[in-house]
DRENDO-1510 file (C-alpha; in Angstrom, 1 decimal, always signed):
<recs>
REC; n; res; u; v; w
REC; 1; MET; +38.2; +56.4; -90.3 .
REC; 2; ALA; +39.3; +53.6; -92.6 .
REC; 3; SER; +42.9; +54.8; -92.6 .
REC; 4; GLU; +43.1; +54.4; -88.8 .
REC; 5; THR; +42.2; +50.7; -88.9 .
REC; 6; GLY; +45.3; +48.6; -88.3 .
REC; 7; LEU; +47.1; +51.3; -86.2 .
REC; 8; PRO; +47.7; +50.6; -82.5 .
REC; 9; LEU; +44.4; +51.1; -80.7 .
REC; 10; TRP; +45.8; +54.0; -78.6 .
REC; 11; ARG; +46.5; +55.9; -81.8 .
REC; 12; GLN; +43.0; +55.6; -83.3 .
REC; 13; ARG; +41.1; +58.8; -82.4 .
REC; 14; ASP; +37.6; +57.5; -82.6 .
REC; 15; PHE; +38.3; +54.4; -80.6 .
REC; 16; ARG; +40.0; +56.5; -77.9 .
REC; 17; ILE; +37.0; +58.7; -77.6 .
REC; 18; PHE; +34.6; +55.7; -77.6 .
REC; 19; TRP; +36.9; +54.0; -75.0 .
REC; 20; ALA; +36.8; +57.1; -72.7 .
REC; 21; ALA; +33.0; +57.4; -73.0 .
REC; 22; GLN; +32.4; +53.8; -72.1 .
REC; 23; THR; +34.9; +54.0; -69.2 .
REC; 24; LEU; +33.0; +56.9; -67.7 .
REC; 25; SER; +29.7; +55.2; -68.3 .
REC; 26; PHE; +30.9; +52.0; -66.6 .
REC; 27; LEU; +32.2; +54.1; -63.7 .
REC; 28; GLY; +28.7; +55.5; -63.2 .
REC; 29; ASP; +27.1; +52.0; -63.6 .
REC; 30; SER; +29.3; +50.7; -60.8 .
REC; 31; PHE; +27.7; +53.3; -58.5 .
REC; 32; ALA; +24.2; +52.0; -59.4 .
REC; 33; LEU; +25.4; +48.3; -59.1 .
REC; 34; ILE; +26.0; +49.0; -55.4 .
REC; 35; ALA; +23.4; +51.7; -54.7 .
REC; 36; LEU; +20.2; +50.1; -56.0 .
REC; 37; PRO; +20.5; +46.9; -53.9 .
REC; 38; LEU; +21.5; +48.9; -50.9 .
REC; 39; LEU; +18.4; +51.1; -51.3 .
REC; 40; VAL; +16.2; +48.0; -51.3 .
REC; 41; LEU; +18.0; +46.5; -48.4 .
REC; 42; GLN; +17.9; +49.8; -46.5 .
REC; 43; VAL; +14.1; +50.1; -46.8 .
REC; 44; THR; +13.0; +46.4; -46.7 .
REC; 45; GLY; +15.9; +44.4; -45.1 .
REC; 46; SER; +15.1; +41.6; -47.5 .
REC; 47; LEU; +17.4; +39.6; -49.8 .
REC; 48; ALA; +14.4; +38.2; -51.6 .
REC; 49; ARG; +13.2; +41.8; -52.4 .
REC; 50; MET; +16.7; +42.6; -53.7 .
REC; 51; GLY; +16.5; +39.5; -55.9 .
REC; 52; LEU; +13.1; +40.5; -57.1 .
REC; 53; LEU; +14.4; +43.9; -58.3 .
REC; 54; THR; +17.2; +42.1; -60.1 .
REC; 55; ALA; +14.7; +39.7; -61.7 .
REC; 56; VAL; +12.4; +42.4; -62.8 .
REC; 57; GLY; +15.3; +44.3; -64.4 .
REC; 58; GLY; +16.6; +41.2; -66.0 .
REC; 59; ALA; +13.2; +40.3; -67.4 .
REC; 60; ALA; +12.9; +43.7; -69.1 .
REC; 61; SER; +16.3; +43.3; -70.6 .
REC; 62; VAL; +15.3; +39.9; -72.0 .
REC; 63; VAL; +12.2; +41.3; -73.6 .
REC; 64; ALA; +14.1; +44.2; -75.1 .
REC; 65; ALA; +16.7; +41.9; -76.5 .
REC; 66; VAL; +14.1; +40.2; -78.6 .
REC; 67; PHE; +13.6; +43.4; -80.6 .
REC; 68; ALA; +17.0; +45.2; -80.1 .
REC; 69; GLY; +18.8; +43.5; -83.0 .
REC; 70; ALA; +16.2; +44.4; -85.5 .
REC; 71; VAL; +16.3; +48.0; -84.4 .
REC; 72; VAL; +20.1; +48.2; -84.4 .
REC; 73; ASP; +20.4; +46.8; -87.9 .
REC; 74; ARG; +17.8; +49.4; -89.2 .
REC; 75; VAL; +18.9; +52.7; -87.7 .
REC; 76; ASP; +22.0; +54.9; -87.4 .
REC; 77; ARG; +23.9; +53.2; -84.6 .
REC; 78; ARG; +25.7; +56.2; -83.2 .
REC; 79; ARG; +22.5; +58.2; -82.8 .
REC; 80; LEU; +20.9; +55.2; -81.2 .
REC; 81; LEU; +23.7; +55.0; -78.6 .
REC; 82; ILE; +23.4; +58.7; -77.8 .
REC; 83; ALA; +19.7; +58.5; -77.4 .
REC; 84; CYS; +20.0; +55.5; -75.1 .
REC; 85; ASP; +22.5; +57.4; -72.9 .
REC; 86; LEU; +20.2; +60.4; -72.6 .
REC; 87; VAL; +17.2; +58.4; -71.7 .
REC; 88; ARG; +19.1; +56.5; -69.0 .
REC; 89; MET; +20.4; +59.8; -67.7 .
REC; 90; ALA; +16.9; +61.1; -67.3 .
REC; 91; LEU; +15.5; +58.0; -65.7 .
REC; 92; TYR; +18.3; +57.4; -63.2 .
REC; 93; GLY; +18.2; +61.1; -62.3 .
REC; 94; LEU; +14.7; +60.7; -61.1 .
REC; 95; ILE; +15.7; +58.5; -58.2 .
REC; 96; PRO; +17.8; +60.9; -56.1 .
REC; 97; LEU; +15.3; +63.7; -56.8 .
REC; 98; VAL; +12.3; +61.6; -55.5 .
REC; 99; TRP; +14.3; +60.2; -52.6 .
REC; 100; MET; +14.8; +63.7; -51.3 .
REC; 101; PHE; +11.1; +63.5; -50.2 .
REC; 102; GLY; +11.4; +60.0; -48.8 .
REC; 103; PRO; +11.9; +56.4; -50.0 .
REC; 104; ARG; +9.8; +55.2; -52.8 .
REC; 105; ILE; +10.5; +51.5; -53.5 .
REC; 106; TRP; +8.0; +51.4; -56.3 .
REC; 107; LEU; +10.1; +53.9; -58.3 .
REC; 108; LEU; +13.0; +51.4; -58.3 .
REC; 109; TYR; +10.8; +48.7; -59.7 .
REC; 110; THR; +9.7; +51.2; -62.4 .
REC; 111; VAL; +13.0; +52.9; -63.4 .
REC; 112; LEU; +15.2; +49.8; -63.3 .
REC; 113; PRO; +13.2; +47.8; -65.9 .
REC; 114; LEU; +13.0; +50.7; -68.2 .
REC; 115; CYS; +16.8; +51.4; -67.9 .
REC; 116; GLU; +17.6; +47.8; -68.4 .
REC; 117; ALA; +15.5; +47.7; -71.5 .
REC; 118; VAL; +17.2; +50.8; -72.9 .
REC; 119; GLY; +20.5; +49.4; -71.7 .
REC; 120; MET; +20.0; +46.2; -73.7 .
REC; 121; LEU; +19.4; +48.3; -76.9 .
REC; 122; PHE; +22.6; +50.1; -76.1 .
REC; 123; ALA; +24.5; +46.9; -75.5 .
REC; 124; VAL; +23.5; +45.4; -78.8 .
REC; 125; GLY; +24.5; +48.6; -80.6 .
REC; 126; TYR; +27.7; +48.7; -78.7 .
REC; 127; VAL; +28.8; +45.3; -79.9 .
REC; 128; THR; +28.1; +46.2; -83.5 .
REC; 129; VAL; +30.0; +49.5; -83.2 .
REC; 130; VAL; +33.2; +48.0; -82.0 .
REC; 131; ARG; +33.8; +46.2; -85.3 .
REC; 132; GLY; +33.1; +49.4; -87.2 .
REC; 133; LEU; +35.7; +51.2; -85.1 .
REC; 134; VAL; +38.6; +48.7; -85.3 .
REC; 135; GLY; +37.9; +46.1; -87.9 .
REC; 136; THR; +37.9; +42.3; -87.4 .
REC; 137; GLY; +41.7; +41.9; -86.9 .
REC; 138; GLN; +41.7; +43.8; -83.6 .
REC; 139; LEU; +38.4; +42.7; -82.1 .
REC; 140; THR; +39.7; +40.6; -79.2 .
REC; 141; GLU; +42.2; +43.2; -78.2 .
REC; 142; ALA; +39.7; +46.0; -78.4 .
REC; 143; ASN; +37.1; +44.1; -76.4 .
REC; 144; GLY; +39.7; +43.2; -73.9 .
REC; 145; ARG; +40.8; +46.9; -73.6 .
REC; 146; LEU; +37.2; +48.1; -73.2 .
REC; 147; ASN; +36.5; +45.4; -70.6 .
REC; 148; ALA; +39.7; +46.2; -68.7 .
REC; 149; THR; +39.2; +49.9; -68.4 .
REC; 150; ALA; +35.5; +49.3; -67.6 .
REC; 151; ALA; +36.7; +47.1; -64.7 .
REC; 152; ALA; +39.3; +49.7; -63.7 .
REC; 153; ALA; +36.3; +52.1; -63.4 .
REC; 154; GLY; +34.6; +49.3; -61.5 .
REC; 155; VAL; +37.4; +49.4; -58.9 .
REC; 156; LEU; +37.1; +53.1; -58.2 .
REC; 157; GLY; +33.3; +53.1; -58.6 .
REC; 158; PRO; +32.4; +50.7; -55.8 .
REC; 159; LEU; +34.9; +52.3; -53.4 .
REC; 160; CYS; +33.4; +55.7; -54.0 .
REC; 161; ALA; +29.9; +54.4; -54.1 .
REC; 162; GLY; +30.3; +52.6; -50.8 .
REC; 163; ALA; +31.8; +55.7; -49.2 .
REC; 164; LEU; +29.2; +58.0; -50.7 .
REC; 165; ALA; +26.3; +55.7; -49.6 .
REC; 166; ALA; +27.7; +55.5; -46.1 .
REC; 167; TRP; +28.0; +59.3; -46.0 .
REC; 168; THR; +24.9; +60.6; -47.8 .
REC; 169; GLY; +22.9; +57.5; -48.6 .
REC; 170; PRO; +22.7; +55.2; -51.6 .
REC; 171; ALA; +20.4; +57.5; -53.6 .
REC; 172; ALA; +23.2; +60.1; -54.2 .
REC; 173; ALA; +25.3; +57.3; -55.7 .
REC; 174; VAL; +22.5; +56.7; -58.3 .
REC; 175; GLY; +22.8; +60.4; -59.2 .
REC; 176; VAL; +26.4; +59.9; -60.2 .
REC; 177; ASP; +25.4; +57.1; -62.6 .
REC; 178; ALA; +22.9; +59.5; -64.2 .
REC; 179; ALA; +25.5; +62.1; -64.7 .
REC; 180; SER; +27.9; +59.6; -66.3 .
REC; 181; PHE; +25.4; +58.8; -69.1 .
REC; 182; GLY; +25.3; +62.5; -70.0 .
REC; 183; VAL; +29.1; +62.6; -70.4 .
REC; 184; SER; +29.0; +59.4; -72.4 .
REC; 185; ALA; +26.4; +60.9; -74.8 .
REC; 186; ALA; +28.5; +64.0; -75.3 .
REC; 187; CYS; +31.6; +61.9; -76.2 .
REC; 188; LEU; +29.7; +59.7; -78.6 .
REC; 189; SER; +28.4; +62.8; -80.5 .
REC; 190; VAL; +31.9; +63.4; -81.9 .
REC; 191; VAL; +32.8; +59.7; -82.7 .
REC; 192; ARG; +32.8; +58.6; -86.3 .
REC; 193; ILE; +31.6; +55.0; -86.8 .
REC; 194; SER; +31.6; +52.9; -89.9 .
REC; 195; GLY; +29.4; +49.9; -90.6 .
REC; 196; ARG; +26.2; +52.0; -90.8 .
REC; 197; PRO; +23.1; +49.9; -91.6 .
REC; 198; PRO; +22.3; +49.9; -95.3 .
REC; 199; ASP; +19.9; +52.3; -97.0 .
REC; 200; ASP; +17.3; +51.2; -99.4 .
REC; 201; ARG; +19.7; +51.2; -102.4 .
REC; 202; SER; +22.2; +48.9; -100.7 .
REC; 203; ARG; +19.9; +46.7; -98.5 .
REC; 204; GLU; +19.2; +44.2; -101.3 .
REC; 205; SER; +22.9; +43.7; -102.2 .
REC; 206; GLN; +23.8; +43.2; -98.6 .
REC; 207; LYS; +21.0; +40.6; -98.2 .
REC; 208; ARG; +22.4; +38.7; -101.2 .
REC; 209; GLN; +25.8; +38.9; -99.5 .
REC; 210; VAL; +24.4; +37.3; -96.3 .
REC; 211; GLU; +22.6; +34.6; -98.2 .
REC; 212; ARG; +25.8; +33.7; -100.2 .
REC; 213; HIS; +27.6; +33.3; -96.8 .
REC; 214; ALA; +24.8; +31.1; -95.5 .
REC; 215; GLU; +24.8; +28.9; -98.6 .
REC; 216; HIS; +28.5; +28.4; -98.2 .
REC; 217; GLU; +28.5; +27.7; -94.5 .
REC; 218; HIS; +25.1; +26.0; -94.0 .
REC; 219; PRO; +23.6; +24.9; -97.3 .
REC; 220; ALA; +20.8; +23.0; -95.6 .
REC; 221; GLU; +19.2; +26.2; -94.3 .
REC; 222; HIS; +20.7; +28.8; -96.5 .
REC; 223; ASN; +18.0; +31.5; -96.1 .
REC; 224; VAL; +19.3; +32.9; -92.8 .
REC; 225; SER; +17.2; +36.1; -93.3 .
REC; 226; GLY; +14.2; +34.0; -92.5 .
REC; 227; GLN; +12.4; +35.1; -95.6 .
REC; 228; ARG; +10.8; +33.2; -98.4 .
REC; 229; PRO; +11.6; +34.3; -102.0 .
REC; 230; GLY; +9.8; +37.5; -102.8 .
REC; 231; GLU; +8.7; +38.0; -99.2 .
REC; 232; ARG; +9.2; +41.5; -97.9 .
REC; 233; ALA; +11.4; +41.9; -94.8 .
REC; 234; GLY; +9.5; +42.5; -91.6 .
REC; 235; LEU; +10.0; +42.3; -87.8 .
REC; 236; TRP; +9.3; +38.6; -87.6 .
REC; 237; GLN; +11.8; +37.8; -90.3 .
REC; 238; ASP; +14.3; +40.0; -88.6 .
REC; 239; LEU; +13.8; +38.2; -85.4 .
REC; 240; ARG; +14.1; +34.8; -87.1 .
REC; 241; ALA; +17.3; +35.8; -88.9 .
REC; 242; GLY; +19.5; +36.0; -85.8 .
REC; 243; ALA; +18.2; +32.8; -84.3 .
REC; 244; ALA; +18.7; +31.0; -87.6 .
REC; 245; PHE; +22.3; +32.0; -87.9 .
REC; 246; LEU; +23.0; +30.9; -84.3 .
REC; 247; TYR; +21.4; +27.5; -84.9 .
REC; 248; GLY; +23.3; +27.0; -88.1 .
REC; 249; HIS; +26.7; +27.7; -86.5 .
REC; 250; PRO; +27.8; +24.7; -84.4 .
REC; 251; VAL; +30.0; +26.6; -81.9 .
REC; 252; LEU; +27.5; +29.5; -81.4 .
REC; 253; ARG; +24.6; +27.0; -81.0 .
REC; 254; ALA; +26.5; +25.2; -78.2 .
REC; 255; LEU; +27.6; +28.4; -76.5 .
REC; 256; THR; +24.0; +29.7; -76.5 .
REC; 257; ALA; +22.8; +26.5; -74.7 .
REC; 258; LEU; +25.7; +26.5; -72.2 .
REC; 259; LEU; +25.4; +30.2; -71.3 .
REC; 260; PHE; +21.6; +29.8; -70.9 .
REC; 261; VAL; +22.3; +27.7; -67.8 .
REC; 262; PHE; +25.3; +29.7; -66.7 .
REC; 263; SER; +23.3; +33.0; -66.7 .
REC; 264; PHE; +20.4; +31.3; -64.8 .
REC; 265; LEU; +22.9; +30.4; -62.0 .
REC; 266; THR; +24.9; +33.7; -61.8 .
REC; 267; LEU; +22.7; +36.7; -62.5 .
REC; 268; GLY; +21.7; +37.0; -58.8 .
REC; 269; LEU; +25.3; +36.6; -57.6 .
REC; 270; ASN; +25.8; +40.3; -56.9 .
REC; 271; ASP; +22.8; +40.4; -54.5 .
REC; 272; LEU; +24.1; +37.2; -52.9 .
REC; 273; VAL; +27.5; +38.7; -52.1 .
REC; 274; ILE; +26.0; +42.0; -50.8 .
REC; 275; TYR; +23.6; +40.1; -48.5 .
REC; 276; HIS; +26.4; +37.8; -47.3 .
REC; 277; LEU; +28.5; +40.8; -46.3 .
REC; 278; LYS; +25.8; +42.8; -44.7 .
REC; 279; HIS; +23.6; +40.1; -43.1 .
REC; 280; ASP; +25.8; +37.1; -42.5 .
REC; 281; LEU; +29.0; +38.9; -41.7 .
REC; 282; GLY; +27.6; +42.2; -40.3 .
REC; 283; HIS; +29.7; +44.7; -42.3 .
REC; 284; ASP; +28.7; +48.2; -43.5 .
REC; 285; ASP; +28.2; +49.8; -47.0 .
REC; 286; GLY; +31.8; +50.8; -47.2 .
REC; 287; THR; +32.9; +47.2; -46.9 .
REC; 288; VAL; +30.5; +46.2; -49.6 .
REC; 289; GLY; +32.1; +48.8; -51.9 .
REC; 290; SER; +35.6; +47.6; -51.1 .
REC; 291; VAL; +34.8; +44.0; -51.9 .
REC; 292; MET; +33.1; +44.9; -55.2 .
REC; 293; ALA; +36.2; +47.0; -56.0 .
REC; 294; ALA; +38.5; +44.0; -55.3 .
REC; 295; GLY; +36.3; +41.9; -57.4 .
REC; 296; ALA; +36.6; +44.3; -60.3 .
REC; 297; LEU; +40.3; +43.9; -60.2 .
REC; 298; GLY; +39.7; +40.4; -61.4 .
REC; 299; THR; +37.9; +41.7; -64.4 .
REC; 300; ILE; +40.9; +43.9; -65.2 .
REC; 301; VAL; +43.3; +41.0; -65.0 .
REC; 302; GLY; +41.1; +38.7; -67.1 .
REC; 303; SER; +40.4; +41.4; -69.7 .
REC; 304; LEU; +44.1; +42.3; -70.1 .
REC; 305; LEU; +45.1; +38.6; -70.4 .
REC; 306; VAL; +42.4; +37.3; -72.7 .
REC; 307; ALA; +43.9; +38.3; -76.0 .
REC; 308; ARG; +47.2; +36.6; -75.2 .
REC; 309; VAL; +45.7; +33.5; -73.7 .
REC; 310; HIS; +43.3; +33.2; -76.6 .
REC; 311; ARG; +46.1; +33.4; -79.1 .
REC; 312; ARG; +48.1; +30.7; -77.3 .
REC; 313; TYR; +45.4; +28.2; -76.5 .
REC; 314; GLY; +42.6; +28.9; -78.8 .
REC; 315; PHE; +38.9; +29.6; -78.1 .
REC; 316; GLY; +37.7; +26.2; -76.8 .
REC; 317; PRO; +40.3; +25.6; -74.0 .
REC; 318; THR; +40.3; +29.3; -73.0 .
REC; 319; TRP; +36.5; +29.6; -72.7 .
REC; 320; THR; +36.1; +26.2; -70.9 .
REC; 321; ALA; +38.8; +26.8; -68.3 .
REC; 322; ALA; +37.5; +30.3; -67.6 .
REC; 323; VAL; +34.0; +29.0; -66.9 .
REC; 324; ALA; +35.4; +26.2; -64.7 .
REC; 325; VAL; +37.5; +28.6; -62.6 .
REC; 326; SER; +34.5; +30.9; -62.2 .
REC; 327; GLY; +32.4; +28.0; -60.9 .
REC; 328; VAL; +35.0; +27.1; -58.3 .
REC; 329; ALA; +35.0; +30.7; -57.0 .
REC; 330; VAL; +31.2; +30.8; -56.8 .
REC; 331; ALA; +31.2; +27.6; -54.8 .
REC; 332; GLY; +33.4; +29.0; -52.1 .
REC; 333; LEU; +31.8; +32.4; -51.7 .
REC; 334; GLY; +29.1; +31.5; -49.2 .
REC; 335; TRP; +31.6; +29.6; -47.0 .
REC; 336; ALA; +34.1; +32.5; -46.8 .
REC; 337; ARG; +33.9; +34.3; -43.5 .
REC; 338; ASP; +36.8; +36.8; -43.9 .
REC; 339; VAL; +36.2; +39.9; -46.0 .
REC; 340; PRO; +39.6; +39.5; -47.9 .
REC; 341; VAL; +38.7; +36.0; -48.9 .
REC; 342; VAL; +35.3; +37.1; -50.2 .
REC; 343; GLY; +37.0; +39.8; -52.2 .
REC; 344; ALA; +39.5; +37.4; -53.6 .
REC; 345; LEU; +36.8; +34.9; -54.7 .
REC; 346; CYS; +34.8; +37.7; -56.3 .
REC; 347; ALA; +38.0; +38.7; -58.2 .
REC; 348; VAL; +38.5; +35.1; -59.4 .
REC; 349; PHE; +34.9; +34.7; -60.5 .
REC; 350; LEU; +34.9; +38.0; -62.4 .
REC; 351; ALA; +38.3; +37.3; -64.0 .
REC; 352; GLY; +36.9; +34.0; -65.4 .
REC; 353; ALA; +33.7; +35.7; -66.5 .
REC; 354; ALA; +35.7; +38.5; -68.3 .
REC; 355; VAL; +37.8; +35.9; -70.2 .
REC; 356; ALA; +34.8; +33.8; -71.2 .
REC; 357; GLY; +32.6; +36.8; -72.1 .
REC; 358; THR; +35.3; +38.5; -74.2 .
REC; 359; CYS; +36.0; +35.3; -76.1 .
REC; 360; SER; +32.3; +34.7; -76.8 .
REC; 361; MET; +31.6; +38.2; -77.9 .
REC; 362; SER; +34.7; +38.4; -80.2 .
REC; 363; LEU; +33.7; +35.1; -81.8 .
REC; 364; ARG; +30.2; +36.4; -82.7 .
REC; 365; GLN; +31.7; +39.6; -84.1 .
REC; 366; GLU; +34.2; +37.7; -86.2 .
REC; 367; VAL; +31.9; +35.1; -87.8 .
REC; 368; THR; +28.7; +37.1; -88.3 .
REC; 369; PRO; +28.1; +39.0; -91.5 .
REC; 370; GLU; +27.8; +42.8; -90.9 .
REC; 371; PRO; +24.1; +43.1; -92.0 .
REC; 372; LEU; +23.1; +40.4; -89.4 .
REC; 373; LEU; +25.4; +41.5; -86.5 .
REC; 374; GLY; +22.8; +43.3; -84.5 .
REC; 375; ARG; +20.1; +40.6; -84.9 .
REC; 376; VAL; +22.6; +37.7; -84.1 .
REC; 377; THR; +23.7; +39.6; -81.0 .
REC; 378; SER; +20.2; +40.2; -79.9 .
REC; 379; ALA; +19.1; +36.6; -80.5 .
REC; 380; PHE; +22.1; +35.3; -78.6 .
REC; 381; TRP; +21.5; +37.5; -75.5 .
REC; 382; THR; +17.7; +36.9; -75.6 .
REC; 383; LEU; +18.3; +33.1; -75.5 .
REC; 384; GLN; +21.2; +33.4; -73.0 .
REC; 385; TYR; +19.2; +35.4; -70.5 .
REC; 386; ALA; +15.7; +34.0; -71.2 .
REC; 387; THR; +15.5; +32.4; -67.7 .
REC; 388; ALA; +18.2; +34.3; -65.9 .
REC; 389; PRO; +15.7; +36.7; -64.1 .
REC; 390; VAL; +13.9; +33.6; -62.7 .
REC; 391; GLY; +17.3; +32.3; -61.7 .
REC; 392; ALA; +18.1; +35.5; -59.8 .
REC; 393; ALA; +14.8; +35.3; -57.9 .
REC; 394; VAL; +15.3; +31.6; -57.1 .
REC; 395; LEU; +18.9; +32.0; -56.0 .
REC; 396; THR; +18.2; +34.9; -53.6 .
REC; 397; TRP; +15.0; +33.3; -52.3 .
REC; 398; ALA; +16.8; +30.0; -51.6 .
REC; 399; ALA; +19.7; +31.8; -49.9 .
REC; 400; GLU; +17.4; +33.7; -47.6 .
REC; 401; ARG; +15.6; +30.5; -46.6 .
REC; 402; HIS; +18.6; +28.1; -46.5 .
REC; 403; GLY; +21.7; +30.3; -46.2 .
REC; 404; THR; +24.2; +31.6; -48.7 .
REC; 405; ALA; +26.8; +28.9; -48.2 .
REC; 406; PRO; +24.8; +25.8; -49.5 .
REC; 407; VAL; +23.2; +27.8; -52.3 .
REC; 408; ALA; +26.5; +29.3; -53.5 .
REC; 409; ALA; +28.1; +25.8; -53.4 .
REC; 410; LEU; +25.3; +24.3; -55.5 .
REC; 411; ALA; +25.4; +27.1; -58.1 .
REC; 412; GLY; +29.2; +26.9; -58.3 .
REC; 413; THR; +29.3; +23.2; -58.7 .
REC; 414; ALA; +26.7; +23.5; -61.5 .
REC; 415; CYS; +29.0; +26.1; -63.3 .
REC; 416; VAL; +31.9; +23.6; -63.2 .
REC; 417; LEU; +29.6; +21.0; -64.7 .
REC; 418; ILE; +28.8; +23.4; -67.6 .
REC; 419; ALA; +32.5; +23.6; -68.4 .
REC; 420; LEU; +32.7; +19.8; -68.4 .
REC; 421; VAL; +29.7; +19.5; -70.7 .
REC; 422; ALA; +31.4; +22.0; -73.0 .
REC; 423; LEU; +34.2; +19.4; -73.6 .
REC; 424; ALA; +31.6; +17.2; -75.4 .
REC; 425; THR; +30.4; +20.0; -77.7 .
REC; 426; PRO; +31.9; +21.8; -80.7 .
REC; 427; VAL; +33.2; +24.5; -78.3 .
REC; 428; ARG; +36.1; +22.2; -77.4 .
REC; 429; ARG; +37.2; +22.0; -81.0 .
REC; 430; ALA; +36.9; +25.7; -81.8 .
REC; 431; GLY; +40.2; +26.8; -83.5 .
REC; 432; ARG; +42.9; +29.1; -82.4 .
REC; 433; GLY; +42.3; +32.9; -82.7 .
</recs>
C-alpha cells in the first residue's frame, strides 16, 4: 500500500476500487434522493411533510455525529464501512417490500433516521480513510475525483430514478439504492487501508504525538485530548477532543461557525426545488429527475476544477467565492419559471457547494493529527449541522405558506452575507494549498 502513495491516482489499486465502490453507492443514493420526497408528496401532497422527513433524518444524523468520531477512532475503519453499507442495504430494502402491500408513511420516518445515523458513521469513517489511501499530498485531488464521479453518478441516477418512478413508482427507485450498498460493501472487502486506529500498545505513543502537536500549535490549551493527567480515556474525553482541536485552530473555528448558518439555510433546498417543479410549475417526476441530473453536472464541474483553483488562489478566496456564488443561485431558484433555468441554477449552486465542501474537507484532513481525525470530523459535522434539521423544516414550512420565491431569495441573500462575513475572519487569510 505504501509503495502506491505518490503514484497517479488512477494507478493506485486500492484507491481505484474504493473510488468505484463509492461511485456505485452515490449512484444508488441519487435514486433515494429523488424517490423518498416523491413518496411523501405522492401520499400527502405536502411540502411541509417532505421537509419534516428531511428534518427527522437530519436530526438523526446530527445525534450520530456526536459519537461517530469516537467510534471511528477506536475500531477497524474498513470493517466499519462494510458494516454500515450492509445495514443500509437491509433498511432501504424494507421500503419497496412493504410498499408492495400499500403506502406506509410511518416506515419512511423510521427507516430514514436510522439510515442517516448509520450514514453519518460511514461518512466520518470515509473521510479518515481517504488520507490512509493516498496520503496528504494528494488529498485535494482525491477528494475532487471522488466528488466528481459521485456527481457523475448523480447525473445518471436522477434521470433513471425519475423515469423509474414515473413508470413503476418511487418505491422501486429506493430498491436500487439498497442494492448499491451491497455492491459497495463487496468492493470495500478487498480494499487495503492504512491509518488503522492504534492498538493498546501504540495508543499511548500516539496520544503523546497529538499533545506535542497541540503544544506547538496552541500552547494555551495544549491538552487537546480533553484529559487531565492520569485520567483514563473515555467517551466524554473523546467527544471533547475533537471540539477542542476545532476551537484551537483559527480557520477551522471560523469555518464551523459559518457553515453552521449555511447548513441551516440550505439543508431543505432539495425539497424546495422538487416542490417548485411539481407544485408551482406543474411538471412530472421525470422532469424532477432531469433537473436534479442537470444540477449534478455542476457538482462534476466544481469537483474537477477545485484542485486547480485551490492551487492558484488559495483556500480563503476559493472557499469564499464558492459560497457567494452558491448564494446567488439559491436566491434565483424560486423566481425561475422555466425548467432549463431551474436546472442551470441548481448546477451553479451545487458547483459552488462542491468547491467549498472539498476545500473544507481537505483542510481538516491536512491539519488534523491522524489519531484525532475521526473525532475532529465528527465534531465539525455535529456543530455544522446542529440546527440544519430545524432549518429544513422552517424553510419548507415557510415556502408552503408564503411561496418558494421569497423564501429562496431570503435564504440565498443570507448565504451571500456568510461569504462577506468570512472576509473578516481567518478564513480570508488561509494560505495557498
